[in-house]
N, C-alpha and C positions, 0 to 999 in steps of 0.2 A: 504494500500500500504506500504510494508516494515515494519521494526521495528524501523526505525530512524525517527527523526523529518522531516516532509515534509511541504512544502508551496504550497498551491493550490490557484492560482489566488490571491495572496496577503494575504491569511489567513494561519496561522501556526497551525499545529496539531502535538501533541507529537508522533504520529504514534503508531500502524497502523491507517490509516484513511479510512473511508468508507463514501464517499460524493456523494450525488445525485445533479447534476448540469445540469438542462435542458439548452440546447444550441440551437440557431437558426442557419440557414444555413450560413456557412462561419465563424462562431464565434469560437474564439480560447480559449482554456483552457490550462494554463501553469502549470506544476507540477515540482517542484524543490526538489531534495533530494540529500544530500551529494555533493553539487556542480554541479550536473548534472541536466539539464533541459529537460523536455519532453513536447511535444506539441500535443494537441488533437484539431482537427478542424472538424466541421460537413460538410459532403458532401451533395450536392443537391440530391434530389430523382432521377433525370434524369441523374446523372453523369455517364459517360461511365463505363461499366464493365472493370475491369483491374486486372491483377495479376503481381507480380514481383518476380524474383528469382535472388538473388545475389550469385554468385559463385566464386568471386575473389575480387580484389581490384581496383575499378574504379579510374581513374585519374581525371576525370572531376568533380571538386569539387562542382560546383553549380547546377548540374543536367541538365535536358534535356527539351526543349520546344517541345511539340507535338500539332498537331491540330487534335482533335478527335470529329467527329460530329460537333455540334455547339460550342464546348469548345476549347479554347486554355488552355493547361495544362502544368505546369512545375512539373516534378517529380524530387525528390532529388536522390542521388546515393544509397539510400536504397529502391528506387521504391515507395516512398510515395508522394502523391500530396501535394505540399506546396503552390501552387498558381494556380488559374484558373480564367477564365472570359469567359462569353458568349457574351460580347459586349453589354449587356443590363444593366450594373451596373451604367452607367452614361448617362445623357441626350445627345442625338445625336449619341450614339454608336450603332453599328450594329454587327451582328454575323460574326465571321471570317470564311473564308474558307482556308486560309493559313496564318500563323503568323511567324514572324521572329524578332529578335532584330536588331535595327539599331544603338543602343548604349546601354550602361548598364542600362539606366533608361527608355527606350522607346521601345515599341513593335509596329511594323507596321503589320496590317493585311488587307488582301484584302476584298473588299466588292462587293456585287452584282451590285453596281452602278459604277463599273469599276474604282474604286479609292482605295487608301490605306489610312486607318485611322491610325493616330499616337496616341497611348494610353500609358499613364503612368502606372507604377506598381500599382498605387492606383485606376485604372480604369477610370481616367478622360481622356477626349479626348483633345489632344494637338493640333490637326489639321488634315486636310485631304489633300492629294496630289493626283492629277489626277481627273478623272471624267469630265463630260461635254464635252468640246471640246478636251480634252486629255484623252480618255478612256484607262486606263491602264489594261493590261492583268494581271491575278492573279498569274502567275508563279513565278515572282521574282521582287525584289525591293531593292534598296541599297541607303544609304546615302553616298555622295561623300565627299572627304576631303575639298572641297570648300564650303560646306553647301548646294549644290544642290542635286538633287536626280536622280537616274538612274532607268528607267523603260522600260517595253516592251509595245508596242502598236500594236495590231492587226489592219491591214489596208487593207480592201477589195479593190482591185485595180479597178480603174474607167475604166473598159473595157466593151464594145467596144467604149464607148464615147470618150476615149482618147486612140487611137491605140497604143501609145508608152507604155501604162501600161498593154497591153495584153502580155501573155506568150505563146510561141509556144509549145504546148504539143502534137503535132501530132505524135511524136514518141511513145507516150503512147496510141495512138488510140483516142485521144481527139482532140479538136479544135486547129487550129493554132492561134486562138485568144481566148485563155482561160483566164477566170477571176479567179485569185487565191486570197488567203488571204496572204498578205505580212506581215512580222514581222519587225517593226521598233524599233530600240533602241533609246530612247529619254533621253536627259538630261533636266530637268525642275527645275525651281526655286521654293522656298517655296510658292511663289504666283502663281504658276501654269503656268508660261510662259516657253515655249519650247525654249531653246537656242542652242540646237544641236540635229540633227536627222541623223540616218543612216538606210538605207533601205537594207534589206537582198536581196530582189529580184533584186535590181539595181546592186548588186555586185557579185551575185552567179548565176550560170547557173542551175536553178532549174531542168530543164528537164533532164540534165545529172547527177546532183548530188543527186537527189532523186531516188535511185535505187530500193528500197524495199517497199515504202509506197505509191504507186500510188493510192491505194484504199481509201486513206484519203483525196483525192481531194474534196474541194479546199484548205484544210489545209495542204499544201505541205511542209511547213518549220517547224512549231511548235517549236519555240524557248522556252526553259524551264529554262534556267539559264543565268544570266549575272553577270559579275564581273569586276570591274575596277582593273587593275593589279598594279597600283601605278607607272607605267612607261609610261603613255600616251596611254595605250592600253586597250581594253576590250576583255575579253574572254567570249565566249558564247557557249551554247550547243543547237544544233538543232536536236530534236528527230527524225524528219522524213527525215533528211539527214544523220543520223547515224554518226554525226561528231561533233567535238569541233573545234572552230575557234578562232583565235586572230586577231583583227583588230586594225589599228592605227587610233586614233581619229582625228589626224591632217590631214591625207591624205584620210582616209576612205578605204584604201587598206587592203586586207587580207594578213597578214604577215606570218601566218602558219595555217595549217589545220591538225587535227589528226583524223583518221578514215574516213569512207565513201569512196566514189569513188576517184580514184587518180586524182589529179590536179597538176598544176605547184607549188602550195603552200603546197602540202602534205608533211608531215614528214614521213620518213621511220621508221617503228616500229621494235624495237629490243626486243626480249624476251617474246612475247605473244604466247600462244599456239594455238590460233584460226586463221583461214584464214580471218574471219571478226572480226575486233577488237570490235566494238560497235554495239548494236542494241537497239534503243530506250533509249539511255543513258540520265542521268540527273546530275545536280549539279557539274559542273566543278569548282574547287576551287584551290587556291594557298595555299600550306601548309607553315608552318613557315620557312622551309628550302628552299623555292622557288620552290619546285617540284609541279607538277600538279596532283590533285586527281580527280577521276571521279567515279560516280556510274553507272556501266554498267548493264542495266536491262536484256540484253540477250533476249529480247522479240522475240518470235517466232522461236528461234533457238534451242529449247530443251536443254537449259543449264541454270544453276542457275545465279542469279544476283551476281555481283562481286564489291568489292571496289578495285579500281586500283590506283596505283601511278606511275608517270613517271618523269624522268628527261628529260628536253628539251634542246637540243643543236642546236641552230639556225645556227651555223657556218657549222655543218655537216648535218643539216636538219634531225636530228634523234630524236626519242622519245624512251627512254629505259625504259621498264617496270621494276620497282625495287620492287614493292610490289603488291600482289594479295591475297585478303582476301574473303572468302566465309563463309556461315553458312549453315550447312547441312539441317537445318530446312526450309530454303528458297530455294525451288526448281525451281520456275519460278517467273517472275514478268511481268505483262502486262503494268505497268506504274510506274511512280513516283519513289521516293527513294532519298536517300542522303548518302554521305560518307564523313565524316569530320575527318581529321587526327589531333590528338591532339599534342601539343608540346612535351609531354612526350612519344609519340610513339603509344598510343592506338588509336583506331578508334571509332567514334560514327556513327552508321549506322542505317538508316531506310530502310528496305529491300523491297522497292517498294510497291507493292500492298499486301504484306504479313502483317499479323496481329500482328507484334511485331517489336521492335527495340532492338539493342544490343550495349553495349560498349564491344569491343574485344581488346585483347592485340595483339602485332605484329605477334604472332604465330597463330592468328585467334581463340583464346580460349575466349569464352564469360566471361566477368566479371560481367555483370548484364544483364538481359533480362526483358523487360517490355512488356507484352502482352495485347491486347485489342480486344477480340473476336468480330467478325463481323465488324470491322473497320480497316482502315489503315491510317497512317499519311503521308501526302505528303512528309514531311521531318522530321528529328529529328535534332534540333539545340542545340549545346552546349551553355549553358546559361552563359552570362558574368556578370549578376547581382549576388550579394551575397545573401545567404539564408536569412540573417538578413533583407536585403532590401525587399526581396520578402514577408517575414512575415509582415513587416510594411505596405506594399502595401495591403495585404489581410486585415489587421486590419483597414485600412482606408475604405475598402468596407464593412466590418462587424466588428463593435467594439468588441474587446475581452472582455471576462468576467474578470473584474479586481479584484473583491473580491468575496469570497464565504461567504454568510451569510448576512442577513439583515432582516428588518421587517417594518411593518406599524402599526401605531396606528390610530384608527378612533374614533372620538368623536360622541356624539349622534346627533349633527347637521350636521354630514357628513364631518367635517373637517378632513383632512388626513395629517399625518405626516410620512415621510419616513426616514429610517436610513440604514446605510451600503450600500449594493448594490441594495436595493429596490428602484425602480424608482418611481418618482411622475408623474402621468398621468392625474390628475384632481380630483375634489371633489365637494361636495355640500355645502361646508362651507359658500359660499356666497349666498346660496339660502334659502328661507323659506319653510320648509318641513311641510307636513301635519302631519307626524308622525316621531318620532326619528329613526335614524339609529341604528340597533341592531346587525349588522354583516357584514362581508366582506369575500371574497374568492379571491385568486389570480389564474391567469392562470399558467399552469405548467412551462412556460418559464419565468415567472416573469415580463413580459412586459405588463401586464394589470391586472385589477381586477374589481370585482363587489361590490357594496354596496347595502344592503337591509334594508328597513325600516320596522317598526312593522306592517304596513298595507300591506306589500308585494310589495311596490314600489321598483323598481329595477333600478340601475344606473350603466352603464358600461363604462369603461375607457381603454385606450390603445388598446391592441389586444383582449380584452374581448368582445365577441359578445352579442348582445341583442336578446333574444328569447321569451320574454313575461314576464308578471308580474301579480300580483293580486292587483296592486295599485288602479284599478278602480272597485274593488269588495268589498262587505261588508263581512268581515270574522267573524266567530263565536269566534275565538280566535286570538290574535296577533301572528305574525311571531316572532320567537325568535332567528333565526340564518339562515345560508345558507351553502350549500356545492356545489362544482363544479365538473363536470364530463367532461373529455377531451378525445377526440379521435384523433389520429394522422393520417392525410391524408386519 
């Protein structure tokens, strides 16, 4: 590598250097040359296929969190995976289906047990929220300023046993006593006690406001994002109502509605080109300047997904569309997606059910594209953690290769002495052998070795497997050494 002096995992070479350094999954090798550092880390065999193309200057310094298959993955702004976890690196962890940051040191991911697991960057489980009597839906989860959490709970209504929980859907050709799946927004403490609850079906006329998704019955609301707005309100997106709502937490009233069928709370839309504003929208957020951003999937309308931004004027009851971004490679989206406006003006967008995400400038020109064939990520989340802290987290899950070079010395009684980065995994120094040790061989990753005695007795340590020996046979001549053969996977 190069013609200058280089340092490879703590060992200095005059350059150029040609070094073989077997690594195990997740392990880091650091190379430093002329003040610049380069990091190499081994990916797992089942890591999702991906490619990245950088075509501009991304503003998002710390990269993007995606959920791809069983993996939560953070890519840096060069499109390189710098952190990942499947939820099996620590006791009690489970595989994520959606992951998001709740603060710069903690990722929350949804579980099949209807709970969110809180995981540190080092893979350790910090806690679990939801589950049991509070089954949380996987679509969204948020840490509130008071230390409590905000989540969504799917609540099948107790109909017809409790008539007041039935919904009249006779206008759809269904029963006047229909049993629907309600969506409740819940505030719960770290100890899993619900301290506030709001029912969508108790405040919204589902029969009138679900105009286009009758076929999804009984899932007639399908809340897919929630956000505390910092002013005593919650903004949520309801996919099957084609609308975004704001509610007041103190009174429970709907203060405004954007999209969907017209109601008394509806905002008039200024500047959008379509008669129907949203279809199957996701991820309603508040940008740094106070404007509202939404990922509109455009599901079923033969139009591409869009990242939209609005200014809301509650005095005039208007929502003015001030930004509209698309990517020509995303032609349709049947679900999912996110659109996050960065403080510098760029967008981080996961284009719904499409197999890529992009960071785009305000003109809609991609600055980086990360593709993952055969998969899609429910959202793309701008990462608040530093790249340095992400590397430290990975190093905690898989210790980095600290030094290049090391060796073992073995005595005839099997005593083993290790130096440099050669690890000690055991020896026969405290045993009485029938014959002296005459050789040893290491596994390619350096995490184990074999010792062999002159009678062919074989002793394995670390990750060295035992496959048999001649220790119980009478040999014509003594064994004088050994060699290892390794096949990967």
